[in-house]
N, C-alpha and C positions, 0 to 999 in steps of 0.2 A: 504494500500500500504506500502510495506517495503522499506526502504532506507538503503543503505550500510553504510553510515557515517552520524552521526547526531552531532558529536562533536569531540573534541580531549582530550587526557589525558595528564596532567602535573604531574610530581613528586613534591610533596610539603611536608612540615613538619607541623604536627598538634599534639599538646599534646605530643611532644617529639617523635612522631612516623613518619616514612616516609610513605606517602600514595599517591595514584593516585587520582588526582582531575579532575573532568570532566568540560570542557568548551564547551558550546553548540555553534553550528554554528548560525550565524545570521538568523533571519527570513526574508522573508517567507521560508517555506520548499522547497527543490528542490528534485524531480520534484514538480510542483505546486499541491496544493490541488484541487482535482476534485470533485465538489459537486454532480456530477452525479453518482459517485461510492458509492452508498448506503447512501449518505448523503442528497440527495434532499428532501426526505420525512421528516426526522427529522428536517432539516433546516426550511422547510416551516411550519411545525407544531409549532416549537419554535417561529418563527417570528410572526405567527398569534396570538399565546398566548400572546406574548409580546405586540402586538398591542391592544389586549383586555385589558391587564393590564393598559396600558397607557390611554385607553379610559375610564376605570372605574373611574379614578380620576375626570372626569367631573360630575359624579353622586354624589360625596361627597360634602356636603354643605360647608365644609372648609377643603381642602386637608391637610393643615398643621396639623390639629388635628389627622388625621389618620397616617400621616407620623411620628409624634412624637412617637406614640406607636410602630409602625412597625419598625422604626429604632432601637429602644431599644430592640425589640425582636431579631433582627439580631445581635445586639451587644452581647447579652447574649449567643446566639448560637455559634457565632464565637469565643467568649472567652472560652466557655465550651470545644470546640475542643482543645484548648491549655491547658486545665486542671483546669480552674477556676470552682468554685462551686456556683457562684452567679446565682440567678434566676431573672426573670423579676420583681417580687415583691421586691426582695432585692435591685435591681438597683433603682427602683422608690422610694422606702423607703429612700434610701441613698440620692437621689436628693431632697427629701422633708425634709431632716434634721433628719430623724429617724435613728435607729440603726439596720442594716440588721442582718439576722441570720447566716451569714457566715463571714469568715475573711475579714477585711477591705480591704486588698490588692486585693482580688478577685473582690470586687465591684469597687474599684478605677480603676483597669485595664479595666473593662467593661465600666465604665464611660468615660475613655480616648478614647475608641473606638468610642463612640458617638461623642466626640469632634473632632476626626480626620476626621470622615465622614462629619460632618457639615462644617468643614474647607475646605475640598476638594470641596464640592458642592458650597459653597460661592465663592470660587476662580474661579471655572468654570463659574459661573453666572456673574462674573466680567470680563469675557473674558480672564482670565489667562489660558495659555495652559496647557493641561495635559502633564506634563513633569517630568523629574527627580527632578527638583527643587521642584515641587509640592509634589512629593512622599516623598522627604526629609522633607518638612514642615509637612506633615501629620504624618510622622514617629515621628517627634518631639512631636506632640500632643499625639500620641499613647503611647509613653514611657515617658511622662512628669512626672509621679510619679508612685509609686508602685515598683514592683520587677524589672521592666525593666529600671528604671531610670539611672542605672549605665552602660547601654549597648550601649553607644554612640548614644543617640537619635539624629536623623536628619543627621547622617553621615553614608556613606557606610563603611563597615567593612575594617579594616586594618590587620586582622588576619584570619587564616583559621577556618572555622566552619565545622560541619558535621551533618548529619541527621540520627537519629536512632542509635542503638548500645550503648554500655557503654563507648566506647572509639573510637578514629578515626580508629584504625585498624580493628574493626568489625562493622563499620558504614554501614547503609543501602545505604547511598549515600554521596559522598563528592563533594560539589559545587566547582566552579572555585577558583583558588588561588586568594588571595586578590589583587595581581597586575594585574589581568585580569578583575576585577569587573567593573571598570570605562568604559573600552572599551565595555564590554558586555551590560552595561546599556545604553551607548550612542547609540549602535546599536538597542537596544529595543525601545528607544525613537524615533529613525528614523522610525522604523516599525510602531509604533503606529500612526504616522502622514502620512504614505505613502499613495499615491493616484494612484500609477501606477501599482498595482497588481490585481485590480478588486476584491479584497476580501470583502465580506459583513462585516459590522461593528460587527455583532454578531459572525462571525467566527474569525475575528481579535481579539476580546476580549477573545475567547477561547484559541487561540494560545498564546496570550500575557500572560495569567495566567500561563500556563505551563512554559514559558520562564522565567518569574519572579521567580517562585518557584525553577526552576533549577539553576538560578544565585544565589538566596538566598543572596541578596546584603547587608543585615543588620545583625548585631549580634543577634538581637531578633526582634520579631514582623513580620517576613516575611509572615507567614501564614495568619495573620489577614489583613495585608496590601494587600497581593495578592488577597484575596477574595474581599476586598473593590474595588480593581482596576477594577474588572469586571463591577460592578455597575457604577463606574465613567465613564468608557468607553462608556457604553450604554447611559448614560445621555449626555455625551459630543457629541455623534453621533446624538442626537435628537431622539433616539428610546424610551426614557423615559423622561417625563417632571419632574417626581419626583423619588427619589431613593427608589423604591419599590421592586426591584428584588434582592433577596439574596439567594445564593446557599449553605450557611453554613449547613442548615438542611439536604439538599440533600447529600452533601459531608460527613456529619456526619453519616447518615444512610447507606451510601455506602462507608465507609472509606477504606475498603480493596481493593475494585475495583478501587477507586480513586488513591491510591498509586501504585497499580499494573499498571494502565494505564500510570501514569507519568513515571514509570520506563521503560515501553515498548517504549514510545516515545524516551527516552534517549538511550536505547539499540538497538532498531530496526528501529526507525523513523516512528512508526505506528501512525501518527498524526490522521488518519481517525478514528481509534478505539476510541481515546480520544475524538474527536469532536462529534462522535455519542453519547457517554456518556454525554458530556457536553450539547449538544443540547436537549437531552431527559430530562436532569435536568432543563434546562431553561423552557421547556414546562411544566413540572410537577410543578415547583415552581411558575411560572407565573399563571397557572390555580388556584393553591392553594391561591395565593395572591388575585386574583379576587374574589374567594369564601369568603375569610376572609373579604375583603372590603365590599362585599354585606351583609354578616352577621352582620358586625359592623353597617352598615347603617340601616339595619332593626331593630336591637336592640335599637339603639339610638332613632329612630323614635317611636318605640313602648313604650319606657320608657318615652319619652316626652309626648306622648298621655296620659299615666297614670298620670303623674305629673299634667297635665292641668285639670284633673278631680277634684283635691283637692283644699283646701284653700291655700293661700299664694303661688299660682302657679308662679307668676311673679319672685319672688326672688329665688324660688326653681329651676326654669328653667335656671336662670342665673348661679346658682351654678352648676347645671347639665352640662351646656354647658362648663363651666370651667373645669369640671372633665373629659369631653371627651378629652379636649386638654391635660390635665395632670391628669391621673387617680389616682394618689396618691398624696395627698397634705394635708397641715395643715389648720386650721381655718384662721390663719393669712395670709397664702399664698393665700387662696381662697378670703379672704377679699380684699387683695391687687389687685388681678387680676379681680375681679368683680366690685370693687368700693362700695361694700356693707359693712355695719358695722359688727364687729365680732359677736354680738348677733344675727343679722339677718342671717348670714351665719350658725351659730350654729343651729338656728331654721330650716333652710332649710335642713341641713344635717340630723336633726332628722326626718324630713319628708321623705327624701330619704332612711334613714335606715328603717323606717316603711314600705316602699314599697319593701324592700328587695334588693335594688340596691347597697347600700353602707354599709360598716362596718368600725368600728374603729379598727386599727391594732396594736396599741402599748400597750393598757391596762393601760395607764397612766391617771392620773387625770389632769395633766397639759401637754401642748404641744401635744395634741392629733393629730393623723394623720389618715386620712380617705382614704379608697380605693374604687374605683368604681368596685366592684367585678365582676359583670356580664360582663362589658366591657373588663376587664382584662382576663376573661375566654375566650372570643372570640379571643383575641390576642394570648393567650397561646396555642390555638388549634394546634396540630401537633408538639409541642415541648415536649421534655422529660426533664422536669426540675428536678434537684436534690432535695431531701427532705430538709426541713429546712426552 
């Protein structure tokens, strides 16, 4: 459905140039979104896949173990969209105290993403509302260090930004002027919590993502926070008990379509085309996450069975369990988390290496770090990690 007006334009100055900045109308769209107009089937398919993803967490022996790896997989993908080169292995090696194979700033930015997500989820579980205040708190975590640390962490922007192009005059899109950001975000917060429009939570999340990206309220980190917001809204609505749905890989694979549809919403108000794309992405990604969870569960069970066949199975099983929780770690780290002595952990790791499950990744004589390669392989499926 096409709508005549989706926002207004204001003349503003950016980078010494006078440009037209777009301020979107408050949500929900008018006229209302009609799920019967080509959206019923993709909505039902996405909702069903989301239900299966939520249910699969009951099959996992300890959901936190799988969430640890899956959250970091999303952090890597979302950060790669913004140009970082860190991989899942780089991130986990950094967290274990090793030296990743890429620029430190890239890994720090990815690690900050993990911190921002966990902060948001903790706050929601403490019954703190999904609000502008929470978004600013998460933004503070996201830009706590690294290249974005000087870009007003935790504060809405007070200067004009732009998207695409080498300068404001040839930008692909110019978001609202800084003096309109507060009112736009206040309206978005009201929409997030609205209960009088009969919109399903899944559709509300899709609409909110576009609106957030259009407002672009921060100087940096908008893309990453905008993608995080989708998962937070689904968890807040009770559609997911764990933060296991992430659309970064889908957006990355369909980058051109993603940007085209965002612009179509702004220019013509074609929210339905965007929602169809969004719901198809939720369906695809949720099904993929279910398959990954089942593969991980099967792999861990098969590996445990192999370990139980050998000697010193008890300590090896404890180390193996710790490596499911954190697939890259040092001997000292594993000793601390398992309660075993360093020599006992080292012997267990030698057994796991002999079985082909684990490898040492630093090549050092001291401070060795080990990776649960086969498990990391399952987590990496479907990602396009950069070399290095």
